[in-house]
PASEBA-1860 file (N, C-alpha, C; in nm, 3 decimals):
! residues 147
1> MYKVYQVL> -7.414/-7.314/-5.678/-7.373/-7.351/-5.812/-7.449/-7.264/-5.912 ~ -7.385/-7.241/-6.024/-7.443/-7.156/-6.128/-7.433/-7.225/-6.263 ~ -7.514/-7.178/-6.356/-7.505/-7.227/-6.492/-7.535/-7.111/-6.585 ~ -7.506/-7.130/-6.712/-7.528/-7.027/-6.813/-7.664/-7.051/-6.878 ~ -7.739/-6.943/-6.897/-7.872/-6.951/-6.958/-7.876/-6.857/-7.077 ~ -7.927/-6.903/-7.190/-7.942/-6.817/-7.307/-8.079/-6.752/-7.303 ~ -8.079/-6.620/-7.311/-8.203/-6.543/-7.305/-8.283/-6.566/-7.433 ~ -8.410/-6.599/-7.415/-8.500/-6.625/-7.527/-8.589/-6.503/-7.553
9> VGDTWESI> -8.641/-6.494/-7.673/-8.736/-6.388/-7.705/-8.854/-6.401/-7.610 ~ -8.895/-6.291/-7.547/-9.008/-6.294/-7.455/-8.968/-6.312/-7.310 ~ -8.842/-6.351/-7.285/-8.796/-6.364/-7.147/-8.795/-6.228/-7.077 ~ -8.831/-6.231/-6.951/-8.820/-6.111/-6.866/-8.739/-6.152/-6.744 ~ -8.691/-6.052/-6.669/-8.620/-6.085/-6.546/-8.711/-6.166/-6.454 ~ -8.839/-6.130/-6.452/-8.933/-6.201/-6.364/-8.951/-6.346/-6.408 ~ -8.968/-6.370/-6.538/-8.989/-6.508/-6.584/-8.866/-6.594/-6.560 ~ -8.747/-6.537/-6.580/-8.624/-6.613/-6.555/-8.607/-6.639/-6.406
17> ANKFHTGI> -8.635/-6.538/-6.323/-8.625/-6.555/-6.178/-8.720/-6.665/-6.130 ~ -8.842/-6.668/-6.182/-8.937/-6.773/-6.145/-8.889/-6.910/-6.190 ~ -8.836/-6.919/-6.310/-8.788/-7.046/-6.365/-8.676/-7.105/-6.280 ~ -8.588/-7.018/-6.227/-8.473/-7.066/-6.151/-8.487/-7.044/-6.001 ~ -8.609/-7.015/-5.956/-8.640/-7.002/-5.814/-8.544/-6.906/-5.743 ~ -8.533/-6.787/-5.798/-8.445/-6.686/-5.741/-8.513/-6.550/-5.754 ~ -8.445/-6.445/-5.712/-8.501/-6.311/-5.720/-8.446/-6.232/-5.837 ~ -8.522/-6.135/-5.881/-8.480/-6.048/-5.991/-8.352/-5.974/-5.954
25> DTLQELNG> -8.347/-5.920/-5.832/-8.227/-5.847/-5.787/-8.105/-5.936/-5.789 ~ -8.120/-6.061/-5.747/-8.008/-6.155/-5.747/-7.955/-6.175/-5.888 ~ -8.045/-6.196/-5.984/-8.004/-6.217/-6.124/-7.933/-6.094/-6.180 ~ -7.989/-5.977/-6.153/-7.929/-5.855/-6.206/-7.792/-5.829/-6.143 ~ -7.777/-5.858/-6.014/-7.647/-5.843/-5.949/-7.545/-5.942/-6.003 ~ -7.586/-6.068/-6.019/-7.495/-6.170/-6.072/-7.441/-6.132/-6.210 ~ -7.524/-6.067/-6.288/-7.489/-6.039/-6.427/-7.447/-5.894/-6.452 ~ -7.461/-5.807/-6.351/-7.419/-5.669/-6.367/-7.492/-5.596/-6.477
33> MTMLVPGS> -7.618/-5.627/-6.494/-7.699/-5.563/-6.600/-7.844/-5.555/-6.560 ~ -7.915/-5.465/-6.627/-8.058/-5.453/-6.603/-8.140/-5.479/-6.730 ~ -8.074/-5.482/-6.846/-8.143/-5.506/-6.973/-8.114/-5.647/-7.022 ~ -8.217/-5.714/-7.072/-8.202/-5.847/-7.130/-8.204/-5.836/-7.282 ~ -8.114/-5.908/-7.347/-8.109/-5.909/-7.493/-8.125/-6.054/-7.540 ~ -8.233/-6.084/-7.616/-8.251/-6.221/-7.666/-8.126/-6.268/-7.739 ~ -8.086/-6.392/-7.709/-7.967/-6.450/-7.770/-7.843/-6.435/-7.684 ~ -7.845/-6.339/-7.592/-7.730/-6.322/-7.503/-7.736/-6.427/-7.393
41> TIVVPKVV> -7.628/-6.444/-7.320/-7.626/-6.541/-7.211/-7.608/-6.470/-7.078 ~ -7.669/-6.528/-6.976/-7.656/-6.476/-6.840/-7.625/-6.592/-6.746 ~ -7.578/-6.559/-6.628/-7.551/-6.659/-6.526/-7.674/-6.668/-6.436 ~ -7.717/-6.791/-6.407/-7.832/-6.813/-6.319/-7.797/-6.919/-6.216 ~ -7.861/-6.913/-6.099/-7.838/-7.019/-6.000/-7.890/-7.151/-6.056 ~ -7.819/-7.258/-6.029/-7.861/-7.390/-6.074/-7.986/-7.430/-5.996 ~ -8.088/-7.478/-6.068/-8.213/-7.518/-6.006/-8.189/-7.639/-5.917 ~ -8.246/-7.636/-5.799/-8.237/-7.751/-5.708/-8.366/-7.830/-5.719
49> EGDYFTVY> -8.375/-7.936/-5.644/-8.495/-8.020/-5.650/-8.622/-7.936/-5.644 ~ -8.719/-7.973/-5.721/-8.844/-7.900/-5.722/-8.960/-7.992/-5.750 ~ -9.065/-7.936/-5.805/-9.185/-8.011/-5.834/-9.164/-8.119/-5.941 ~ -9.072/-8.095/-6.031/-9.058/-8.183/-6.146/-8.937/-8.277/-6.140 ~ -8.835/-8.243/-6.061/-8.711/-8.319/-6.063/-8.664/-8.358/-5.924 ~ -8.589/-8.467/-5.918/-8.508/-8.499/-5.802/-8.364/-8.489/-5.849 ~ -8.272/-8.481/-5.757/-8.131/-8.470/-5.793/-8.063/-8.603/-5.764 ~ -7.989/-8.653/-5.862/-7.912/-8.776/-5.848/-7.764/-8.741/-5.853
57> TVRKGDSL> -7.687/-8.791/-5.759/-7.542/-8.768/-5.758/-7.473/-8.887/-5.823 ~ -7.399/-8.858/-5.928/-7.329/-8.961/-6.005/-7.223/-9.029/-5.917 ~ -7.218/-9.163/-5.928/-7.118/-9.242/-5.857/-7.020/-9.301/-5.958 ~ -6.904/-9.336/-5.911/-6.802/-9.397/-5.996/-6.861/-9.518/-6.068 ~ -6.841/-9.525/-6.200/-6.891/-9.636/-6.279/-7.029/-9.617/-6.337 ~ -7.102/-9.512/-6.296/-7.236/-9.486/-6.350/-7.229/-9.450/-6.498 ~ -7.333/-9.484/-6.570/-7.349/-9.440/-6.709/-7.487/-9.379/-6.723 ~ -7.503/-9.295/-6.823/-7.636/-9.235/-6.846/-7.741/-9.342/-6.870
65> YEIARKNN> -7.703/-9.447/-6.943/-7.797/-9.555/-6.971/-7.846/-9.619/-6.841 ~ -7.752/-9.652/-6.750/-7.790/-9.715/-6.624/-7.874/-9.622/-6.537 ~ -7.837/-9.496/-6.532/-7.912/-9.398/-6.452/-8.053/-9.384/-6.507 ~ -8.065/-9.375/-6.640/-8.198/-9.363/-6.703/-8.283/-9.486/-6.674 ~ -8.224/-9.604/-6.690/-8.298/-9.729/-6.667/-8.346/-9.739/-6.523 ~ -8.258/-9.709/-6.426/-8.293/-9.717/-6.285/-8.402/-9.617/-6.246 ~ -8.410/-9.508/-6.321/-8.505/-9.402/-6.287/-8.623/-9.395/-6.383 ~ -8.640/-9.501/-6.464/-8.756/-9.512/-6.551/-8.771/-9.393/-6.646
73> TSVDVLLS> -8.661/-9.353/-6.708/-8.664/-9.243/-6.805/-8.572/-9.281/-6.920 ~ -8.548/-9.189/-7.012/-8.462/-9.218/-7.126/-8.333/-9.137/-7.119 ~ -8.232/-9.183/-7.191/-8.106/-9.111/-7.198/-8.130/-8.973/-7.259 ~ -8.213/-8.966/-7.363/-8.240/-8.837/-7.428/-8.302/-8.736/-7.331 ~ -8.392/-8.783/-7.246/-8.453/-8.693/-7.146/-8.347/-8.647/-7.047 ~ -8.263/-8.738/-7.001/-8.155/-8.699/-6.909/-8.062/-8.596/-6.974 ~ -8.026/-8.619/-7.099/-7.939/-8.525/-7.169/-8.002/-8.387/-7.176 ~ -8.129/-8.381/-7.219/-8.197/-8.251/-7.233/-8.219/-8.183/-7.099
81> ANGLEKDD> -8.262/-8.259/-6.999/-8.290/-8.200/-6.868/-8.166/-8.145/-6.801 ~ -8.050/-8.197/-6.841/-7.925/-8.157/-6.775/-7.830/-8.079/-6.865 ~ -7.874/-8.045/-6.985/-7.791/-7.967/-7.076/-7.664/-8.040/-7.118 ~ -7.675/-8.172/-7.135/-7.560/-8.253/-7.171/-7.567/-8.298/-7.316 ~ -7.451/-8.332/-7.370/-7.440/-8.392/-7.503/-7.406/-8.540/-7.483 ~ -7.435/-8.623/-7.584/-7.412/-8.767/-7.572/-7.266/-8.802/-7.540 ~ -7.173/-8.722/-7.586/-7.032/-8.754/-7.563/-6.974/-8.686/-7.438 ~ -7.058/-8.617/-7.360/-7.010/-8.554/-7.236/-6.973/-8.661/-7.134
89> YLYPGQEL> -6.872/-8.632/-7.058/-6.822/-8.723/-6.955/-6.900/-8.703/-6.826 ~ -6.939/-8.812/-6.761/-6.999/-8.806/-6.628/-6.888/-8.827/-6.527 ~ -6.892/-8.752/-6.419/-6.789/-8.768/-6.317/-6.853/-8.784/-6.180 ~ -6.789/-8.862/-6.092/-6.843/-8.882/-5.957/-6.865/-8.749/-5.886 ~ -6.980/-8.737/-5.823/-7.016/-8.614/-5.752/-7.100/-8.519/-5.837 ~ -7.104/-8.541/-5.968/-7.185/-8.458/-6.056/-7.332/-8.480/-6.023 ~ -7.411/-8.373/-6.024/-7.554/-8.386/-5.995/-7.634/-8.380/-6.123 ~ -7.728/-8.472/-6.136/-7.817/-8.479/-6.252/-7.961/-8.463/-6.207
97> FIPREGIE> -8.040/-8.393/-6.287/-8.182/-8.380/-6.261/-8.253/-8.501/-6.320 ~ -8.336/-8.566/-6.238/-8.412/-8.684/-6.279/-8.560/-8.650/-6.265 ~ -8.641/-8.675/-6.369/-8.784/-8.646/-6.357/-8.846/-8.724/-6.239 ~ -8.929/-8.655/-6.161/-8.999/-8.719/-6.049/-9.103/-8.818/-6.102 ~ -9.143/-8.909/-6.015/-9.250/-9.003/-6.049/-9.376/-8.922/-6.080 ~ -9.446/-8.961/-6.184/-9.567/-8.890/-6.223/-9.540/-8.776/-6.319 ~ -9.413/-8.754/-6.351/-9.376/-8.650/-6.447/-9.320/-8.718/-6.570 ~ -9.381/-8.690/-6.683/-9.329/-8.742/-6.809/-9.268/-8.625/-6.884
105> MYIAKEGE> -9.159/-8.653/-6.952/-9.092/-8.548/-7.027/-9.087/-8.590/-7.172 ~ -9.101/-8.492/-7.259/-9.101/-8.517/-7.401/-9.009/-8.416/-7.467 ~ -8.935/-8.460/-7.566/-8.845/-8.371/-7.638/-8.909/-8.338/-7.772 ~ -8.938/-8.209/-7.792/-9.006/-8.165/-7.914/-8.920/-8.189/-8.038 ~ -8.988/-8.220/-8.146/-8.921/-8.242/-8.275/-8.960/-8.130/-8.371 ~ -8.875/-8.107/-8.467/-8.899/-7.999/-8.564/-9.032/-8.019/-8.635 ~ -9.107/-7.910/-8.647/-9.233/-7.912/-8.721/-9.354/-7.956/-8.641 ~ -9.336/-7.997/-8.516/-9.450/-8.041/-8.436/-9.534/-7.923/-8.392
113> TLSDVARK> -9.663/-7.948/-8.381/-9.754/-7.847/-8.327/-9.791/-7.888/-8.184 ~ -9.850/-7.796/-8.111/-9.894/-7.825/-7.975/-9.997/-7.938/-7.977 ~ -10.080/-7.938/-8.077/-10.180/-8.044/-8.093/-10.113/-8.180/-8.113 ~ -10.008/-8.185/-8.197/-9.934/-8.310/-8.221/-9.878/-8.363/-8.090 ~ -9.813/-8.276/-8.013/-9.750/-8.317/-7.888/-9.855/-8.366/-7.788 ~ -9.964/-8.292/-7.775/-10.071/-8.331/-7.683/-10.125/-8.470/-7.719 ~ -10.147/-8.493/-7.847/-10.199/-8.622/-7.892/-10.099/-8.734/-7.860 ~ -9.969/-8.713/-7.888/-9.867/-8.815/-7.859/-9.858/-8.846/-7.710
121> LGTTQSSL> -9.881/-8.746/-7.627/-9.867/-8.765/-7.483/-9.998/-8.799/-7.414 ~ -10.105/-8.807/-7.490/-10.234/-8.843/-7.433/-10.288/-8.739/-7.336 ~ -10.269/-8.614/-7.369/-10.315/-8.505/-7.283/-10.378/-8.396/-7.370 ~ -10.413/-8.286/-7.309/-10.473/-8.176/-7.383/-10.373/-8.062/-7.400 ~ -10.400/-7.977/-7.497/-10.316/-7.860/-7.519/-10.316/-7.770/-7.396 ~ -10.431/-7.752/-7.333/-10.439/-7.665/-7.216/-10.359/-7.722/-7.098 ~ -10.357/-7.855/-7.084/-10.276/-7.916/-6.978/-10.127/-7.893/-7.003 ~ -10.085/-7.905/-7.128/-9.945/-7.879/-7.162/-9.907/-7.736/-7.128
129> IQDNEKIY> -9.993/-7.644/-7.162/-9.966/-7.502/-7.135/-9.960/-7.478/-6.984 ~ -10.048/-7.541/-6.909/-10.050/-7.525/-6.763/-9.926/-7.586/-6.697 ~ -9.878/-7.700/-6.748/-9.765/-7.770/-6.687/-9.629/-7.709/-6.722 ~ -9.623/-7.627/-6.827/-9.497/-7.571/-6.873/-9.503/-7.419/-6.869 ~ -9.393/-7.360/-6.822/-9.389/-7.214/-6.814/-9.399/-7.151/-6.953 ~ -9.321/-7.205/-7.047/-9.323/-7.155/-7.184/-9.307/-7.273/-7.277 ~ -9.381/-7.270/-7.387/-9.364/-7.371/-7.490/-9.339/-7.299/-7.621 ~ -9.219/-7.319/-7.676/-9.185/-7.259/-7.805/-9.196/-7.361/-7.917
137> LLPEQLII> -9.196/-7.490/-7.881/-9.195/-7.601/-7.976/-9.077/-7.592/-8.071 ~ -8.964/-7.553/-8.017/-8.840/-7.558/-8.092/-8.787/-7.700/-8.083 ~ -8.712/-7.744/-8.184/-8.655/-7.878/-8.176/-8.573/-7.894/-8.047 ~ -8.594/-8.007/-7.981/-8.524/-8.046/-7.859/-8.568/-7.970/-7.734 ~ -8.679/-7.895/-7.741/-8.731/-7.834/-7.618/-8.788/-7.944/-7.531 ~ -8.759/-7.936/-7.403/-8.809/-8.033/-7.307/-8.948/-7.989/-7.260 ~ -9.047/-8.075/-7.278/-9.185/-8.044/-7.240/-9.224/-8.138/-7.126 ~ -9.283/-8.081/-7.023/-9.320/-8.156/-6.902/-9.469/-8.186/-6.904
145> VKK> -9.504/-8.310/-6.864/-9.644/-8.349/-6.855/-9.663/-8.414/-6.717 ~ -9.757/-8.362/-6.639/-9.790/-8.424/-6.510/-9.891/-8.535/-6.538 ~ -9.860/-8.654/-6.489/-9.951/-8.768/-6.510/-10.031/-8.794/-6.385
END
């Protein structure tokens, strides 16, 4: 499975390959290019279960609210972690990323500083930097905290 990724300022083939657990050659072949342009979109392999997420397969009748409640997370975190909008339809067989136990996720708000986020999450700035590959503190960025 694949998904579309928007290239951010500072992204490199190596950083994107690490983020999506794939190789640089694979990404360049998939996209037929060797140069990255911030703001452009590329195709990347969909991330499978890893250190931070488990995969949940949607069943008939499931709702984001029920899935979030059963997995001790919030609808907003599920939306951000899965690139969904509130009005998106869930369909049976769809796979959703669910934060693993011991992983807390936070959605950044406009104007927040790293210090603000660390204080709200009861952690340190250095821990946030260590737990996340990149932190831009853009509105709606998903920030991971290992508890």
